[in-house]
mmCIF file of the C-alpha atoms, coordinates in Angstrom:
data_MODEL
# 
_entry.id   MODEL 
# 
loop_
_atom_site.group_PDB 
_atom_site.id 
_atom_site.type_symbol 
_atom_site.label_atom_id 
_atom_site.label_alt_id 
_atom_site.label_comp_id 
_atom_site.label_asym_id 
_atom_site.label_entity_id 
_atom_site.label_seq_id 
_atom_site.pdbx_PDB_ins_code 
_atom_site.Cartn_x 
_atom_site.Cartn_y 
_atom_site.Cartn_z 
_atom_site.occupancy 
_atom_site.B_iso_or_equiv 
_atom_site.pdbx_formal_charge 
_atom_site.auth_seq_id 
_atom_site.auth_comp_id 
_atom_site.auth_asym_id 
_atom_site.auth_atom_id 
_atom_site.pdbx_PDB_model_num 
ATOM 1   C CA . UNK A 1 1   ? 49.322 18.054  15.532  1.00 0.00 ? 1   UNK A CA 1 
ATOM 2   C CA . UNK A 1 2   ? 50.779 14.663  14.763  1.00 0.00 ? 2   UNK A CA 1 
ATOM 3   C CA . UNK A 1 3   ? 54.417 14.169  15.563  1.00 0.00 ? 3   UNK A CA 1 
ATOM 4   C CA . UNK A 1 4   ? 56.750 11.952  13.593  1.00 0.00 ? 4   UNK A CA 1 
ATOM 5   C CA . UNK A 1 5   ? 56.258 8.348   14.686  1.00 0.00 ? 5   UNK A CA 1 
ATOM 6   C CA . UNK A 1 6   ? 52.800 8.992   16.211  1.00 0.00 ? 6   UNK A CA 1 
ATOM 7   C CA . UNK A 1 7   ? 50.012 6.746   14.979  1.00 0.00 ? 7   UNK A CA 1 
ATOM 8   C CA . UNK A 1 8   ? 46.266 6.506   15.494  1.00 0.00 ? 8   UNK A CA 1 
ATOM 9   C CA . UNK A 1 9   ? 44.540 3.139   15.546  1.00 0.00 ? 9   UNK A CA 1 
ATOM 10  C CA . UNK A 1 10  ? 41.242 3.109   13.705  1.00 0.00 ? 10  UNK A CA 1 
ATOM 11  C CA . UNK A 1 11  ? 38.632 0.821   12.198  1.00 0.00 ? 11  UNK A CA 1 
ATOM 12  C CA . UNK A 1 12  ? 36.018 1.086   9.464   1.00 0.00 ? 12  UNK A CA 1 
ATOM 13  C CA . UNK A 1 13  ? 32.594 -0.414  10.224  1.00 0.00 ? 13  UNK A CA 1 
ATOM 14  C CA . UNK A 1 14  ? 29.174 -0.524  8.600   1.00 0.00 ? 14  UNK A CA 1 
ATOM 15  C CA . UNK A 1 15  ? 25.775 0.146   10.159  1.00 0.00 ? 15  UNK A CA 1 
ATOM 16  C CA . UNK A 1 16  ? 22.496 1.453   8.774   1.00 0.00 ? 16  UNK A CA 1 
ATOM 17  C CA . UNK A 1 17  ? 23.746 1.023   5.200   1.00 0.00 ? 17  UNK A CA 1 
ATOM 18  C CA . UNK A 1 18  ? 26.599 3.496   5.721   1.00 0.00 ? 18  UNK A CA 1 
ATOM 19  C CA . UNK A 1 19  ? 30.273 3.164   6.622   1.00 0.00 ? 19  UNK A CA 1 
ATOM 20  C CA . UNK A 1 20  ? 31.944 5.029   9.489   1.00 0.00 ? 20  UNK A CA 1 
ATOM 21  C CA . UNK A 1 21  ? 35.471 5.457   10.833  1.00 0.00 ? 21  UNK A CA 1 
ATOM 22  C CA . UNK A 1 22  ? 35.927 4.508   14.496  1.00 0.00 ? 22  UNK A CA 1 
ATOM 23  C CA . UNK A 1 23  ? 38.662 6.065   16.646  1.00 0.00 ? 23  UNK A CA 1 
ATOM 24  C CA . UNK A 1 24  ? 38.922 5.000   20.304  1.00 0.00 ? 24  UNK A CA 1 
ATOM 25  C CA . UNK A 1 25  ? 37.429 7.597   22.657  1.00 0.00 ? 25  UNK A CA 1 
ATOM 26  C CA . UNK A 1 26  ? 35.784 9.646   19.881  1.00 0.00 ? 26  UNK A CA 1 
ATOM 27  C CA . UNK A 1 27  ? 32.050 10.231  19.419  1.00 0.00 ? 27  UNK A CA 1 
ATOM 28  C CA . UNK A 1 28  ? 30.262 9.822   16.104  1.00 0.00 ? 28  UNK A CA 1 
ATOM 29  C CA . UNK A 1 29  ? 26.717 10.412  14.879  1.00 0.00 ? 29  UNK A CA 1 
ATOM 30  C CA . UNK A 1 30  ? 25.082 7.407   13.194  1.00 0.00 ? 30  UNK A CA 1 
ATOM 31  C CA . UNK A 1 31  ? 21.602 6.300   12.103  1.00 0.00 ? 31  UNK A CA 1 
ATOM 32  C CA . UNK A 1 32  ? 19.180 5.756   15.003  1.00 0.00 ? 32  UNK A CA 1 
ATOM 33  C CA . UNK A 1 33  ? 19.818 2.674   17.166  1.00 0.00 ? 33  UNK A CA 1 
ATOM 34  C CA . UNK A 1 34  ? 17.559 1.020   19.722  1.00 0.00 ? 34  UNK A CA 1 
ATOM 35  C CA . UNK A 1 35  ? 18.660 1.455   23.330  1.00 0.00 ? 35  UNK A CA 1 
ATOM 36  C CA . UNK A 1 36  ? 18.917 3.974   26.137  1.00 0.00 ? 36  UNK A CA 1 
ATOM 37  C CA . UNK A 1 37  ? 21.807 6.384   26.815  1.00 0.00 ? 37  UNK A CA 1 
ATOM 38  C CA . UNK A 1 38  ? 24.495 4.498   28.725  1.00 0.00 ? 38  UNK A CA 1 
ATOM 39  C CA . UNK A 1 39  ? 23.789 1.153   27.032  1.00 0.00 ? 39  UNK A CA 1 
ATOM 40  C CA . UNK A 1 40  ? 26.637 -0.624  25.246  1.00 0.00 ? 40  UNK A CA 1 
ATOM 41  C CA . UNK A 1 41  ? 26.346 -1.736  21.632  1.00 0.00 ? 41  UNK A CA 1 
ATOM 42  C CA . UNK A 1 42  ? 28.522 -3.891  19.398  1.00 0.00 ? 42  UNK A CA 1 
ATOM 43  C CA . UNK A 1 43  ? 29.111 -3.367  15.702  1.00 0.00 ? 43  UNK A CA 1 
ATOM 44  C CA . UNK A 1 44  ? 29.843 -6.756  14.138  1.00 0.00 ? 44  UNK A CA 1 
ATOM 45  C CA . UNK A 1 45  ? 30.250 -5.591  10.505  1.00 0.00 ? 45  UNK A CA 1 
ATOM 46  C CA . UNK A 1 46  ? 33.888 -4.468  10.826  1.00 0.00 ? 46  UNK A CA 1 
ATOM 47  C CA . UNK A 1 47  ? 35.426 -4.045  7.369   1.00 0.00 ? 47  UNK A CA 1 
ATOM 48  C CA . UNK A 1 48  ? 38.963 -2.899  8.207   1.00 0.00 ? 48  UNK A CA 1 
ATOM 49  C CA . UNK A 1 49  ? 41.114 -2.421  11.288  1.00 0.00 ? 49  UNK A CA 1 
ATOM 50  C CA . UNK A 1 50  ? 44.470 -0.619  11.310  1.00 0.00 ? 50  UNK A CA 1 
ATOM 51  C CA . UNK A 1 51  ? 46.419 -1.526  14.465  1.00 0.00 ? 51  UNK A CA 1 
ATOM 52  C CA . UNK A 1 52  ? 49.872 -0.077  13.746  1.00 0.00 ? 52  UNK A CA 1 
ATOM 53  C CA . UNK A 1 53  ? 51.871 1.548   10.957  1.00 0.00 ? 53  UNK A CA 1 
ATOM 54  C CA . UNK A 1 54  ? 52.391 -1.801  9.221   1.00 0.00 ? 54  UNK A CA 1 
ATOM 55  C CA . UNK A 1 55  ? 49.634 -4.023  10.629  1.00 0.00 ? 55  UNK A CA 1 
ATOM 56  C CA . UNK A 1 56  ? 46.278 -3.862  8.822   1.00 0.00 ? 56  UNK A CA 1 
ATOM 57  C CA . UNK A 1 57  ? 43.449 -6.402  9.062   1.00 0.00 ? 57  UNK A CA 1 
ATOM 58  C CA . UNK A 1 58  ? 41.052 -6.517  6.123   1.00 0.00 ? 58  UNK A CA 1 
ATOM 59  C CA . UNK A 1 59  ? 37.776 -8.439  6.413   1.00 0.00 ? 59  UNK A CA 1 
ATOM 60  C CA . UNK A 1 60  ? 36.545 -10.782 3.716   1.00 0.00 ? 60  UNK A CA 1 
ATOM 61  C CA . UNK A 1 61  ? 33.805 -9.515  3.991   1.00 0.00 ? 61  UNK A CA 1 
ATOM 62  C CA . UNK A 1 62  ? 33.898 -8.859  7.790   1.00 0.00 ? 62  UNK A CA 1 
ATOM 63  C CA . UNK A 1 63  ? 36.332 -9.323  10.679  1.00 0.00 ? 63  UNK A CA 1 
ATOM 64  C CA . UNK A 1 64  ? 35.548 -11.620 13.626  1.00 0.00 ? 64  UNK A CA 1 
ATOM 65  C CA . UNK A 1 65  ? 36.022 -9.259  16.595  1.00 0.00 ? 65  UNK A CA 1 
ATOM 66  C CA . UNK A 1 66  ? 33.369 -6.520  16.976  1.00 0.00 ? 66  UNK A CA 1 
ATOM 67  C CA . UNK A 1 67  ? 33.718 -2.831  17.890  1.00 0.00 ? 67  UNK A CA 1 
ATOM 68  C CA . UNK A 1 68  ? 32.304 -1.877  21.302  1.00 0.00 ? 68  UNK A CA 1 
ATOM 69  C CA . UNK A 1 69  ? 30.608 1.484   21.832  1.00 0.00 ? 69  UNK A CA 1 
ATOM 70  C CA . UNK A 1 70  ? 28.254 3.162   24.305  1.00 0.00 ? 70  UNK A CA 1 
ATOM 71  C CA . UNK A 1 71  ? 25.215 5.284   23.491  1.00 0.00 ? 71  UNK A CA 1 
ATOM 72  C CA . UNK A 1 72  ? 25.628 8.924   24.570  1.00 0.00 ? 72  UNK A CA 1 
ATOM 73  C CA . UNK A 1 73  ? 22.277 10.371  23.445  1.00 0.00 ? 73  UNK A CA 1 
ATOM 74  C CA . UNK A 1 74  ? 19.545 10.346  20.823  1.00 0.00 ? 74  UNK A CA 1 
ATOM 75  C CA . UNK A 1 75  ? 18.841 13.460  18.779  1.00 0.00 ? 75  UNK A CA 1 
ATOM 76  C CA . UNK A 1 76  ? 17.492 14.702  15.478  1.00 0.00 ? 76  UNK A CA 1 
ATOM 77  C CA . UNK A 1 77  ? 19.640 16.041  12.665  1.00 0.00 ? 77  UNK A CA 1 
ATOM 78  C CA . UNK A 1 78  ? 19.255 19.340  10.825  1.00 0.00 ? 78  UNK A CA 1 
ATOM 79  C CA . UNK A 1 79  ? 16.069 20.043  8.906   1.00 0.00 ? 79  UNK A CA 1 
ATOM 80  C CA . UNK A 1 80  ? 16.163 19.146  5.229   1.00 0.00 ? 80  UNK A CA 1 
ATOM 81  C CA . UNK A 1 81  ? 13.734 21.095  3.031   1.00 0.00 ? 81  UNK A CA 1 
ATOM 82  C CA . UNK A 1 82  ? 12.150 19.295  0.068   1.00 0.00 ? 82  UNK A CA 1 
ATOM 83  C CA . UNK A 1 83  ? 10.486 21.701  -2.372  1.00 0.00 ? 83  UNK A CA 1 
ATOM 84  C CA . UNK A 1 84  ? 8.672  20.484  -5.483  1.00 0.00 ? 84  UNK A CA 1 
ATOM 85  C CA . UNK A 1 85  ? 6.890  22.597  -8.024  1.00 0.00 ? 85  UNK A CA 1 
ATOM 86  C CA . UNK A 1 86  ? 5.494  22.390  -11.530 1.00 0.00 ? 86  UNK A CA 1 
ATOM 87  C CA . UNK A 1 87  ? 5.803  25.534  -13.540 1.00 0.00 ? 87  UNK A CA 1 
ATOM 88  C CA . UNK A 1 88  ? 2.677  27.139  -14.975 1.00 0.00 ? 88  UNK A CA 1 
ATOM 89  C CA . UNK A 1 89  ? 0.458  24.715  -13.008 1.00 0.00 ? 89  UNK A CA 1 
ATOM 90  C CA . UNK A 1 90  ? 0.322  26.526  -9.617  1.00 0.00 ? 90  UNK A CA 1 
ATOM 91  C CA . UNK A 1 91  ? 1.564  23.339  -7.985  1.00 0.00 ? 91  UNK A CA 1 
ATOM 92  C CA . UNK A 1 92  ? 3.944  23.807  -5.067  1.00 0.00 ? 92  UNK A CA 1 
ATOM 93  C CA . UNK A 1 93  ? 4.764  21.380  -2.238  1.00 0.00 ? 93  UNK A CA 1 
ATOM 94  C CA . UNK A 1 94  ? 7.135  22.228  0.601   1.00 0.00 ? 94  UNK A CA 1 
ATOM 95  C CA . UNK A 1 95  ? 8.057  19.499  3.090   1.00 0.00 ? 95  UNK A CA 1 
ATOM 96  C CA . UNK A 1 96  ? 10.630 19.276  5.839   1.00 0.00 ? 96  UNK A CA 1 
ATOM 97  C CA . UNK A 1 97  ? 12.389 16.245  7.329   1.00 0.00 ? 97  UNK A CA 1 
ATOM 98  C CA . UNK A 1 98  ? 14.675 15.685  10.332  1.00 0.00 ? 98  UNK A CA 1 
ATOM 99  C CA . UNK A 1 99  ? 16.513 12.370  10.490  1.00 0.00 ? 99  UNK A CA 1 
ATOM 100 C CA . UNK A 1 100 ? 16.753 10.547  13.840  1.00 0.00 ? 100 UNK A CA 1 
ATOM 101 C CA . UNK A 1 101 ? 20.374 10.088  14.951  1.00 0.00 ? 101 UNK A CA 1 
ATOM 102 C CA . UNK A 1 102 ? 22.244 8.406   17.785  1.00 0.00 ? 102 UNK A CA 1 
ATOM 103 C CA . UNK A 1 103 ? 25.519 9.735   19.195  1.00 0.00 ? 103 UNK A CA 1 
ATOM 104 C CA . UNK A 1 104 ? 27.854 6.888   20.247  1.00 0.00 ? 104 UNK A CA 1 
ATOM 105 C CA . UNK A 1 105 ? 31.274 6.914   21.933  1.00 0.00 ? 105 UNK A CA 1 
ATOM 106 C CA . UNK A 1 106 ? 33.707 4.274   20.676  1.00 0.00 ? 106 UNK A CA 1 
ATOM 107 C CA . UNK A 1 107 ? 35.075 2.302   23.650  1.00 0.00 ? 107 UNK A CA 1 
ATOM 108 C CA . UNK A 1 108 ? 37.342 -0.248  21.964  1.00 0.00 ? 108 UNK A CA 1 
ATOM 109 C CA . UNK A 1 109 ? 38.251 -1.301  18.475  1.00 0.00 ? 109 UNK A CA 1 
# 
């Protein structure tokens, strides 16, 4: 629970064509990155950084200082089923897909 006067610093960054919210110490699942678990990565496409209740930095289009994170592990996401059929033609195609993901821990924003 948040108490009155408590505030969380966060940043919004972009990688793999998607945007994510970064909170210090939290882990997030993003599109697959190159590297081994334990390696550090930097995200340079920082769009927004909120440092305090009244202090917000907005990039035009990006901010100068990057976000630092470390790779926790690589994994695959849940299976997505793709089913296509054409009625009255006896045509059915069932395919499955699992997207590669990387779990990263945000070190500093």
